[in-house]
C-alpha positions in Angstrom: 25.1 30.8 4.3 22.6 33.0 2.4 22.8 36.8 3.1 19.6 38.7 2.6 19.2 42.4 2.0 17.2 44.6 4.4 16.0 47.6 2.4 14.7 50.7 4.2 13.1 53.6 2.3 9.9 55.5 3.1 9.3 56.3 -0.6 7.2 53.3 -1.8 8.0 53.9 -5.4 11.8 54.1 -5.0 11.7 51.2 -2.5 9.9 49.0 -5.0 12.3 49.9 -7.8 15.3 49.2 -5.7 13.9 45.9 -4.5 13.3 44.9 -8.0 16.9 45.7 -9.0 18.3 43.6 -6.1 16.0 40.7 -6.8 16.9 40.6 -10.4 20.5 40.3 -9.3 19.6 37.2 -7.3 19.2 38.6 -3.8 16.5 37.9 -1.2 15.1 41.2 -0.1 13.0 42.3 2.9 11.8 45.9 2.5 10.5 48.3 5.2 9.0 51.8 4.9 10.2 52.9 8.3 13.6 52.6 10.0 12.1 51.7 13.4 10.3 48.8 11.9 13.4 47.5 10.2 15.4 47.8 13.4 13.3 45.2 15.1 14.5 42.7 12.6 18.3 43.4 13.1 20.6 41.7 15.6 24.3 41.0 16.0 23.9 37.6 14.3 21.7 38.9 11.5 22.6 37.3 8.2 21.9 40.4 6.3 23.2 43.7 4.8 21.3 46.9 5.3 20.5 49.3 2.4 18.9 52.5 3.7 17.9 55.9 2.5 19.1 58.8 4.6 16.2 61.2 4.4 13.2 59.5 6.0 10.4 60.6 8.4 10.9 59.6 12.0 14.1 57.8 12.5 16.4 58.7 9.5 19.1 56.6 7.9 21.9 58.0 9.9 20.2 57.3 13.2 19.4 53.8 12.0 23.1 53.4 11.1 24.1 54.5 14.6 21.7 52.1 16.2 23.0 49.2 14.1 26.5 50.2 15.0 25.7 49.7 18.7 24.2 46.3 17.9 26.9 45.1 15.6 29.7 47.4 14.2 30.5 44.7 11.6 27.1 44.7 10.0 27.5 46.5 6.6 25.2 49.5 6.1 24.9 51.1 2.7 23.5 54.6 2.6 21.5 56.0 -0.3 22.0 59.8 -0.4 20.6 62.8 -2.2 23.0 65.5 -3.5 22.6 67.5 -0.3 23.4 64.5 1.9 26.8 63.6 0.5 28.8 65.4 3.2 26.8 63.6 5.9 27.3 60.3 4.1 31.1 60.8 4.0 31.2 61.4 7.7 29.1 58.3 8.2 31.6 56.4 6.1 34.4 57.6 8.3 32.4 56.4 11.3 32.1 52.9 9.8 29.3 52.9 7.2 30.2 50.4 4.5 29.4 52.6 1.5 27.2 55.4 0.2 25.5 55.7 -3.2 24.4 59.1 -4.5 21.1 59.4 -6.3 20.5 58.9 -9.1 22.6 55.8 -9.4 22.9 53.1 -12.1 21.7 49.7 -11.0 25.1 48.0 -11.4 26.6 50.5 -8.9 24.2 49.3 -6.2 24.5 45.6 -7.1 28.3 45.7 -7.1 28.4 47.4 -3.7 25.9 45.0 -2.3 27.9 42.0 -3.6 31.0 43.2 -1.8 29.0 43.9 1.4 27.4 40.5 1.4 30.7 38.8 1.0 32.1 40.7 3.9 29.1 39.9 6.1 29.4 36.2 5.2 33.1 36.1 6.2 32.4 38.0 9.4 29.7 35.6 10.5 31.7 32.5 9.5 34.8 33.7 11.4 32.6 34.2 14.5 31.0 30.8 14.3 34.3 29.0 13.6 36.0 30.8 16.5 33.2 29.8 18.8 33.2 26.2 17.5 36.9 26.0 17.8 36.9 27.1 21.4 34.3 24.5 22.4 36.2 21.6 21.0 38.3 19.9 23.7 42.0 19.3 22.9 41.5 15.6 23.0 38.3 15.7 20.9 38.7 12.9 18.3 37.5 12.8 14.7 36.2 16.4 14.5 33.2 16.6 12.2 29.5 16.9 12.1 28.7 15.3 8.8 26.7 12.0 8.7 29.8 10.1 7.6 31.7 11.2 10.7 28.8 10.6 13.0 28.5 7.1 11.6 32.3 6.5 12.0 32.2 7.6 15.7 29.2 5.4 16.3 30.9 2.4 14.7 34.0 2.8 16.8 32.0 2.9 20.0 30.2 -0.2 19.0 33.3 -2.3 18.2 35.9 -0.8 20.6 35.3 -3.2 23.4 34.6 -6.3 21.3 38.3 -7.2 21.0 38.1 -8.1 17.4 41.0 -7.4 15.0 40.2 -4.4 12.8 41.4 -3.3 9.3 41.3 0.4 8.6 41.1 1.6 5.0 41.8 5.3 4.2 43.8 7.6 2.1 47.0 9.3 3.2 46.4 11.8 6.0 42.8 10.8 6.6 43.4 9.9 10.3 44.0 6.1 10.4 46.2 6.3 13.5 43.6 8.5 15.2 41.0 5.8 14.6 43.3 3.1 15.9 44.1 5.2 19.0 40.4 5.6 19.7 39.7 1.9 19.4 42.4 1.4 22.0 41.3 4.2 24.3 37.6 3.2 24.3 38.3 -0.4 24.9 39.1 -2.4 28.1 42.7 -2.6 26.8 43.2 1.1 27.5 45.4 0.4 30.5 47.8 -1.6 28.3 50.2 -0.2 25.7 49.3 1.2 22.4 52.2 0.2 20.2 52.4 1.6 16.6 54.6 0.5 13.8 54.8 1.9 10.2 55.5 -1.2 8.1 56.5 1.0 5.2 59.2 2.9 7.2 61.4 0.0 8.1 63.7 -2.1 5.8 63.1 -5.8 5.5 66.3 -6.5 7.5 64.9 -4.6 10.5 61.2 -5.1 10.6 61.2 -8.7 11.9 63.5 -7.7 14.8 61.2 -4.8 15.6 58.1 -6.9 15.5 59.2 -10.2 17.1 62.2 -9.1 19.2 65.5 -11.0 19.4 67.9 -12.7 21.8 71.6 -11.8 22.1 73.6 -13.2 19.2 70.5 -13.8 17.0 72.3 -11.9 14.2 75.3 -9.7 13.7 75.1 -6.7 16.0 72.4 -8.3 18.3 74.4 -7.8 21.6 71.5 -7.8 24.0 67.9 -9.0 24.3 65.2 -6.8 22.7 61.5 -7.2 23.4 59.6 -6.9 20.1 56.6 -4.6 19.4 54.2 -7.6 19.4 55.2 -8.7 22.9 55.3 -5.1 24.2 51.7 -4.7 23.0 50.5 -7.7 25.0 47.6 -6.6 27.1 47.0 -3.7 24.8 46.8 -2.8 21.1 49.2 -3.3 18.2 48.8 -0.9 15.3 50.4 -1.8 12.0 50.2 1.1 9.6 50.8 0.7 5.8 50.6 -3.1 6.3 50.5 -3.5 2.5 54.3 -2.7 2.7 55.1 -5.6 5.0 57.6 -8.0 3.4 56.2 -11.4 2.3 58.4 -13.4 4.7 57.2 -11.3 7.6 53.6 -11.7 6.5 53.9 -15.5 7.0 55.1 -15.1 10.6 52.5 -12.4 11.3 49.7 -14.8 10.2 50.8 -17.2 12.8 50.7 -14.5 15.5 47.2 -13.6 14.5 46.0 -17.3 14.5 47.9 -18.6 17.5 48.4 -15.4 19.6 52.0 -16.4 20.3 55.4 -15.0 19.3 58.9 -16.5 18.9 61.7 -13.9 19.1 64.6 -14.3 16.7 67.4 -16.5 18.0 65.2 -18.7 20.3 62.8 -21.6 20.0 60.8 -20.3 22.9 57.2 -19.6 22.2 55.6 -16.8 24.2 51.8 -16.2 24.4 50.6 -12.7 23.7 47.2 -11.2 24.5 46.7 -8.3 22.1 44.3 -6.7 19.6 45.7 -6.0 16.2 44.6 -3.0 14.2 46.0 -2.7 10.7 45.8 0.1 8.2 46.3 0.2 4.5 46.3 3.0 1.8 45.2 0.5 -0.9 42.1 -1.7 -1.2 43.4 -5.0 0.0 40.2 -6.7 -1.1 41.1 -5.9 -4.7 43.7 -8.4 -6.0 45.0 -5.8 -8.5 45.8 -3.4 -5.7 46.8 -6.0 -3.1 49.9 -7.0 -5.1 52.1 -9.4 -3.0 50.0 -9.1 0.1 48.9 -12.5 1.2 45.2 -13.2 0.6 45.0 -15.4 3.8 46.5 -12.6 5.9 44.0 -10.2 4.5 41.0 -12.4 5.4 42.5 -13.0 8.8 42.7 -9.2 9.4 39.4 -8.4 7.8 37.2 -9.3 10.8 35.9 -5.8 10.8 36.8 -3.2 8.2 36.4 0.6 8.9 36.6 3.0 6.0 37.6 6.6 6.7 36.0 9.0 4.2 38.4 11.4 2.5 38.0 15.0 3.2 36.6 15.8 -0.2 33.6 13.6 0.6 32.8 15.5 3.8 33.4 19.1 2.7 31.0 20.5 5.3 33.5 19.5 8.0 36.4 21.5 6.4 35.7 25.0 7.9 35.3 23.5 11.4 38.5 21.5 11.0 40.4 24.5 9.7 39.2 26.7 12.6 40.3 24.0 15.1 43.8 23.6 13.5 44.2 27.4 13.2 43.4 27.9 16.9 45.8 25.2 17.9 48.5 26.6 15.6 47.9 30.1 16.9 48.4 28.9 20.5 51.5 26.9 19.6 53.1 29.8 17.6 51.9 32.5 20.0 50.1 34.3 17.2 46.6 35.7 16.9 44.0 33.7 15.1 43.8 35.4 11.7 40.4 36.2 10.3 39.4 34.1 7.4 39.9 36.0 4.2 38.0 35.6 0.9 41.0 33.8 -0.6 41.2 31.3 2.2 37.5 30.7 2.2 37.4 30.1 -1.6 40.3 27.7 -1.4 38.8 25.7 1.5 35.8 25.3 -0.7 37.5 24.6 -4.0 40.6 22.6 -3.1 40.3 18.8 -3.2 42.7 18.2 -0.3 44.4 15.0 -1.6 46.5 15.0 1.6 43.2 15.1 3.6 43.2 16.2 7.3 47.0 16.3 7.5 47.2 18.6 4.5 44.5 20.9 5.9 46.3 21.0 9.3 49.5 22.2 7.6 47.6 24.7 5.5 46.1 26.2 8.7 49.6 26.5 10.2 50.9 28.3 7.2 47.9 30.7 7.2 48.5 31.5 10.9 52.2 32.1 10.2 51.3 34.2 7.1 54.2 32.7 5.2 52.6 31.2 2.2 49.6 31.9 -0.1 46.6 29.6 0.1 46.7 26.4 -2.1 45.3 26.9 -5.6 42.7 24.6 -7.1 44.1 21.6 -9.0 44.0 23.5 -12.4 43.4 27.0 -13.7 42.2 25.7 -17.1 38.9 24.6 -18.4 35.4 25.2 -17.2 35.2 26.1 -13.5 39.1 25.8 -13.2 39.1 22.1 -14.3 40.6 20.6 -17.4 38.4 18.4 -19.6 39.8 15.1 -18.1 39.2 16.4 -14.6 35.6 17.3 -15.5 35.1 13.8 -17.0 36.5 12.2 -13.8 34.2 14.3 -11.6 31.2 13.5 -13.8 32.0 9.8 -13.7 32.2 9.8 -9.9 28.8 11.6 -9.7 27.2 9.0 -12.1 28.5 6.2 -9.9 27.2 7.9 -6.7 23.8 8.4 -8.4 23.6 4.7 -9.3 24.6 3.7 -5.8 21.9 5.9 -4.4 19.2 4.5 -6.7 20.2 0.9 -5.8 20.8 1.6 -2.1 24.4 0.4 -2.5 23.6 -3.0 -4.0 26.6 -4.1 -6.0 24.9 -6.4 -8.5 22.2 -3.8 -9.3 24.7 -1.0 -9.5 26.9 -2.9 -11.9 24.0 -3.7 -14.1 22.9 -0.1 -14.1 26.3 1.2 -15.0 27.0 -1.7 -17.5 30.6 -2.3 -16.3 32.5 -5.4 -15.1 32.7 -6.0 -11.3 36.4 -5.4 -11.2 36.1 -2.2 -13.1 33.4 -1.1 -10.6 35.7 -1.7 -7.6 38.6 0.0 -9.4 36.5 3.1 -9.9 35.2 3.1 -6.3 38.8 3.2 -5.1 40.0 5.8 -7.6 37.2 8.2 -6.8 37.3 7.5 -3.0 33.7 6.3 -2.9 32.6 4.2 0.1 29.8 1.9 -1.1 28.6 1.2 2.4 27.4 4.8 2.9 24.7 4.2 0.3 23.2 1.1 1.9 
């Protein structure tokens, strides 16, 4: 958001000099020789700060200030005063004027005051827009975001939701993999069936098979009664397997048969039961990369990989961060019975500068802490080096940008990109994973 300066002064010479001072400081300036003329350009949503002289023919600066106050009391007005107007300016300051500057004034005095005023105006307008946006998002609105990456993701989900194919979801921790899986279920004809979720990394190997396949009484020590497994319970609906890369090897073999035959055999019985379900799996690593796949079976990966959906990390859709923060803050304020706090400069800077390795989950928790007022905003990754980054961090960021630039120039073609960068194919895929770059977005 770019805040401009509305400059009002009926002295053409002084107006020209003041405008030059502000433009040299990097501000966009619109100047007017009469207050009435300037007033026609001012509204409650005006992305501007007003700098006005007090002594002017016709409508003077104080009357202009009063009129602006009636339009928007949060619009900063800086008054330029002569020696005889200081008392009036002080009273105006008490009534809500942002600042007054007595003539003659050094250029840096004006520029510093304007800098503070523009930052205040930017935060006021951003708070208003975020509050409005947050109140118009339904509680069940999925995948909040207006960036092209999120628009593409929602469109893809709508296209495949009712096709009944198995889906593999790739995304970093906290990026919303379960939200995507839930939407695939909700938007499909299986919505009347059960949505059954299981985190493969949260269960020990001795328990996971019983959870997935179920068991009969006496199947193992402690199995006193029959248990319907998650797979069978999901029949008619959707089975979501999160962190599937953590699934034990012995369980992977049995899961492969479930996917191929659509049948399940509970522990302790030779009975085979047909199941009608869609399987959605999610992984934090690139299962297509043997180096990251580890002990995960290649045939199971290819069986799951009918359709792969990649969720972009938050750092690659930074334009969505303020809207997400506003939504989470509004939700937290309602839950904690607190007022929604105004976004401060510190919060705004950290929303812009932090890389959010925990993605949406981390941002949600941050919004809760801001609402509760119990912790300072997160700091950028490092306080050292140029721009707050150490030399290795700067090198990493530069490397990621070079890869994106090569992908853009080749429209995502792997062979051409590898030739452009002069690196092996495996190294190329390793770097895509490390930097969180989705090649498909450049096609």
